[in-house]
MARPAKOL-853599 format. One line per 3 residues: their letters; for each residue x, y, z of N, C-alpha, C. Coordinates in pm, 1 decimal. Layout:
MARPAKOL-853599
A> X:Y:Z:X:Y:Z:X:Y:Z ~ ... .
This chain:
MARPAKOL-853599
XXX> 733.6:-801.3:1565.3:868.9:-761.5:1534.0:863.6:-625.1:1464.3 ~ 937.1:-525.3:1510.6:928.2:-390.5:1453.2:1020.2:-370.4:1332.6 ~ 974.3:-286.2:1241.2:1051.8:-244.8:1124.9:1044.5:-93.5:1114.8 .
XXX> 1157.2:-30.5:1083.0:1159.8:113.4:1060.2:1137.5:142.4:912.7 ~ 1061.4:247.6:885.0:1033.9:292.0:749.3:1094.1:430.9:734.5 ~ 1158.4:456.2:621.7:1224.0:584.8:598.5:1139.4:680.7:514.4 .
XXX> 1056.4:628.1:424.7:982.2:711.0:329.9:833.7:716.6:366.5 ~ 774.0:834.1:347.6:632.0:851.8:375.8:547.8:769.5:278.9 ~ 589.5:762.6:154.0:513.6:685.9:54.7:508.1:538.0:90.9 .
XXX> 618.2:483.7:141.6:619.0:343.8:184.9:521.9:322.6:301.1 ~ 519.2:419.0:392.9:427.7:411.2:506.3:282.2:409.5:459.4 ~ 249.7:496.3:363.8:112.7:502.8:314.0:73.3:374.5:241.8 .
XXX> 167.1:315.8:168.1:138.3:189.5:100.6:113.4:77.0:200.9 ~ 192.7:73.1:306.7:175.8:-30.2:409.5:44.4:-9.4:484.3 ~ 8.1:116.3:509.7:-116.7:144.4:581.0:-239.1:106.8:498.6 .
XXX> -225.9:99.2:366.8:-337.7:62.2:279.5:-352.3:-88.7:261.7 ~ -258.4:-165.7:312.7:-265.8:-310.7:294.7:-384.7:-369.7:370.1 ~ -425.4:-488.0:328.1:-541.0:-552.8:390.8:-511.9:-598.6:533.0 .
XXX> -387.6:-632.1:563.2:-356.5:-682.4:696.8:-324.4:-571.4:796.7 ~ -332.8:-444.2:755.8:-309.6:-332.2:847.9:-429.0:-320.5:941.9 ~ -401.5:-324.5:1072.3:-509.4:-325.4:1170.3:-531.9:-188.9:1233.4 .
XXX> -424.5:-117.7:1267.5:-441.2:10.8:1334.7:-320.2:99.1:1308.7 ~ -342.5:228.8:1325.1:-236.3:328.2:1315.6:-230.3:399.6:1449.2 ~ -113.8:400.4:1510.2:-94.2:470.1:1636.5:-0.1:586.7:1612.6 .
XXX> -28.7:698.2:1676.6:52.3:818.4:1661.4:107.4:854.7:1798.0 ~ 239.0:866.5:1806.4:304.2:905.7:1931.0:379.6:1035.2:1906.4 ~ 347.1:1136.9:1984.8:409.0:1267.8:1968.3:509.9:1289.9:2080.3 .
XXX> 634.8:1311.2:2042.4:741.1:1342.9:2136.5:777.9:1489.9:2121.3 ~ 870.5:1535.2:2200.6:913.5:1674.3:2192.9:985.3:1703.0:2061.7 ~ 1067.9:1610.9:2015.9:1150.2:1634.2:1897.4:1094.6:1572.6:1770.1 .
XXX> 1010.5:1472.9:1781.2:962.4:1404.4:1661.7:822.4:1349.0:1684.8 ~ 766.9:1290.3:1579.3:637.7:1225.4:1586.0:651.0:1088.6:1520.7 ~ 598.5:985.9:1587.9:609.4:849.2:1538.0:472.0:801.0:1493.4 .
XXX> 469.8:741.4:1374.6:349.3:681.2:1320.2:373.8:531.5:1313.7 ~ 286.9:454.6:1377.7:306.5:310.2:1386.5:187.0:239.8:1323.4 ~ 215.5:149.1:1231.4:112.0:68.3:1166.9:129.8:-74.6:1213.4 .
XXX> 26.2:-128.8:1272.5:28.8:-267.3:1317.6:-31.5:-354.6:1208.9 ~ 50.0:-442.8:1153.7:4.4:-538.5:1053.0:5.9:-678.0:1115.2 ~ -30.7:-776.8:1037.0:-43.8:-911.2:1093.0:90.4:-969.3:1136.9 .
XXX> 198.3:-932.4:1070.2:327.1:-991.8:1102.6:424.2:-894.0:1168.5 ~ 424.6:-768.2:1127.0:522.2:-670.4:1175.3:453.5:-543.3:1223.2 ~ 525.1:-468.2:1304.6:487.0:-333.6:1343.5:581.0:-239.4:1270.4 .
XXX> 527.7:-157.3:1182.3:607.4:-65.3:1101.7:602.7:72.7:1165.6 ~ 719.8:138.0:1177.5:729.5:267.7:1242.3:794.6:367.9:1148.9 ~ 730.5:484.0:1135.8:784.2:596.5:1060.2:808.8:709.2:1158.4 .
XXX> 931.6:760.3:1164.6:967.2:869.7:1253.9:989.5:994.0:1169.3 ~ 914.9:1101.2:1200.3:925.9:1227.2:1126.8:969.2:1335.0:1224.5 ~ 1078.4:1404.7:1190.8:1126.9:1513.0:1276.0:1076.0:1648.7:1229.7 .
XXX> 1032.2:1659.6:1104.7:977.0:1784.1:1052.2:833.5:1799.4:1103.1 ~ 808.9:1899.4:1187.3:679.4:1913.7:1252.7:567.2:1946.2:1154.8 ~ 595.5:2026.3:1052.8:492.1:2060.2:955.1:450.2:1937.2:874.7 .
XXX> 546.6:1858.3:833.0:516.0:1737.8:756.2:440.4:1636.5:842.5 ~ 478.0:1627.4:969.8:410.6:1534.1:1059.9:265.1:1575.0:1081.9 ~ 240.2:1703.3:1098.8:103.0:1750.2:1117.2:20.4:1729.0:991.2 .
XXX> 82.3:1747.4:875.5:11.6:1725.2:749.6:-26.3:1577.9:734.8 ~ 65.2:1489.6:770.1:36.3:1346.4:763.1:-68.1:1306.9:867.2 ~ -64.2:1369.6:982.9:-160.3:1339.7:1088.9:-301.3:1382.8:1048.7 .
XXX> -313.8:1495.1:979.1:-444.3:1545.5:938.2:-500.9:1473.0:817.2 ~ -418.7:1398.0:746.8:-466.8:1327.5:628.2:-566.8:1219.9:670.3 ~ -665.4:1193.6:585.6:-765.1:1092.1:621.3:-703.9:953.1:622.4 .
XXX> -768.5:864.5:693.3:-721.3:726.1:701.1:-727.3:663.0:562.6 ~ -629.3:582.3:526.9:-627.7:520.1:395.0:-750.1:433.1:367.8 ~ -798.5:363.9:468.1:-919.7:283.2:454.3:-1015.9:325.1:563.8 .
XXX> -1141.4:326.0:533.8:-1239.4:372.4:631.7:-1247.2:279.9:753.1 ~ -1222.3:150.6:734.0:-1232.5:57.9:846.7:-1104.7:50.3:929.5 ~ -999.4:120.0:886.4:-873.8:119.2:960.9:-890.7:199.8:1088.9 .
XXX> -858.8:138.3:1199.6:-875.6:203.5:1328.2:-757.2:296.4:1352.7 ~ -785.7:423.8:1378.8:-681.9:522.7:1404.2:-694.1:565.9:1549.4 ~ -585.1:558.3:1621.9:-592.2:587.2:1763.7:-467.6:661.2:1808.8 .
XXX> -485.2:737.9:1913.1:-371.3:805.9:1973.4:-298.4:706.8:2063.0 ~ -174.0:736.1:2092.0:-91.8:648.4:2173.7:-130.4:667.6:2319.9 ~ -189.0:566.2:2378.7:-229.7:572.2:2518.2:-177.5:449.6:2590.1 .
XXX> -140.4:468.0:2713.1:-102.7:353.7:2795.6:-217.8:324.9:2889.8 ~ -275.3:209.5:2873.5:-386.6:169.2:2957.4:-338.5:67.0:3058.9 ~ -396.1:68.1:3178.2:-356.1:-32.6:3276.5:-399.6:-170.4:3230.6 .
XXX> -321.4:-269.5:3266.1:-352.9:-407.3:3228.5:-475.0:-455.4:3304.7 ~ -557.8:-528.2:3234.2:-676.1:-583.8:3299.4:-637.5:-712.9:3370.9 ~ -695.2:-732.8:3484.6:-667.5:-853.2:3562.9:-770.9:-958.2:3527.6 .
X> -720.6:-1073.8:3491.6:-816.6:-1179.7:3466.1:-784.7:-1261.9:3353.0 .
């Protein structure tokens, strides 16, 4: 179930939680979306300011074991 986040600080706190599994970054023409997948919800932060989005993108992962990945669509595996 998705939740929208308005503040960058809230996003960083959620990304540091123990149940945070991965961070996905989706870059659109007008904005950049940062998605944190946790055990219960998918949290999304939408940033329209390109400089702030790049600064957040370049920041190191909150936890070393947190998997950070770009947004890719992979074909479904059969089986």
